[in-house]
N, C-alpha and C positions, 0 to 999 in steps of 0.2 A: 321651732316646731309648730306647725299649724294645728289649731284646735279642730278635732274631728266632729262629725255630726254625733257620733256616739257619745263623745265626751258632754256635748251640750245636752243630749237626751238624758243621760245620767244626772247632770247637774240640775235640770230642770225638773226631774222626778224627785230628787232629793229635797228641793225647796218646796215642791208641791205637798210632800209628806209632812215637812215641818209646818207648813201653813195649815193643813187639814188637821193635824195633831192639836194645833192651838185655836182652831176654828177662826181664823184670820182671812179677811179679804186683802188682796194685793191690786195696786194699780200701778201702771208704768207710764213714765213721761220721758219719751225717748226722742233723741235727735239724731246723732250719727248712726245709730243702731237701727233706725227707721222701723221699730216695731218687732225686731228679732228677739227681744226678751219675752215680750207678749206671746210671740209665736212659740218659743221654747216652752212656755208655761201651758199653752193651750194645746200643744201636740199630744199631750197625755189625756185619755178619756176621763171624764168626770172633772174637768177643769173648772166647770161652773161653780164647783164647791169652794174655790179659793181665788179665782181671777174675777175681779170686780170690773176692770176696764183697762184699756191701754190707749194712750194718746201719743201720736207722733207729732211732735211740735218742732219741725225742722227749722222753720223760719223764725226770726226774732218776733215778727208779728204774732205768730201762733203761741209763742211762748207768752207773750204779753196778754193777748186776748182769752186765751184758754186756761192759762196757768197763773195769771196775775203777776208775772214777773215784771218788775218795775223798769221802766225805760231808763231810768237813772242807773240802775244796776247794769244793765246792758251797755250803756255807754261807758261807765266808768271801769267796768271789769272785763267786758266782752262776753260772748255767749259761752265760750269755753273757759268757765272759771267756778271756783267753789261757790261765790255768792250767788251765781245764776243757778246752779244745781240745787243749792238749799232752797232758794225760792221756788224752784220747780217742784220740789217735793212738798213744800207747804201748800203750794197751789194745787197740786194733784190731790192732795188729802181733802182740801177744802172743797174742791169741785165735785169730788166723787163720794166723799164720806167712807172711802175705803179705810182699813185698819193700818195698812203699810203701804208706803209709796216708793218707788225707786225712780231716779232720774239720772240721765246720761247726756252729756254734751261733749263732743270732741271733734278732732280733726282727722278724719279717716283717709284723707288723701284721694288721689295722689297730689292734687294741689292743695292750696289754701293754708298751708302752714306758713309759719313766721319764724324768726329767730326766738322770740319769747315763747311761742307755741308751735313747736315743729309738728309735721305730720306724725301721727301716733299719740299726741297728747290727748288724753281723755280723762274729764272730770266726772265723778260719780257722787250721788248722795243717796242715802235710803234712811228710813226711819218711820216713826209713828208721830212725829211732831217736832216743832222746833227745839224742845228740851230733849229729845230722844232721837237724835240723828247723827249719822256718821257720813263724813264726806272725805274722798280722796282722790288723788290724782295720780294716773299711771301713764306711763310712756310705752306704747307697743311698736313692734317693728314688723315690716313686711308690706304685703299688698294691702289694698283697701279691705279685700275680704278678710285677710289675716287679722288686721287690726280690729274689724268689727266682731270677729269671732272671739277673739281674745276679750274684749270688751263684755260681751254677752256672758261668757264663761266666769269672768271676774265677778259681775254682778250677781249671777245665780249663787255662786259660792258665797259671796259677801253677805248677801241677805240671809242665806241660810244660817252662817255663823252669828250674825246679828241677833237672830231669832233664838239661837241656842243659848245666848248670854243671860 
């Protein structure tokens, strides 16, 4: 089942409300979703109250230069890995001063997959810092658009739940 625009809008609004209630700023560090999480959050009027910034760090070079992801981490684990998304969150927080950051890196397809990391593999991390961070891996199915929509919905819901704890 494909994620709909209305599902993304609802999830974005729910996270927006959670951020506003807590008076928190969020920043995004996105790779395979290409800024879609930031779009979902800024589609709502008044988003300047909770969205600090959004970075699309699609290339490894951008991950290193803008977020401080170490070359050794990229070489040792690959861009689609827990280690990289954790460094992306830490780097986004350091670069922006936001309260919460989210990072996404995955293989949206249709090509680029491997036996170890097939198309649909997406790593996520979000948190307030190294000691208060969640990371997870998901495997989504369908077209490139389907995979990206699933990833965006997963992040919006995951960060909202993280803030509820």
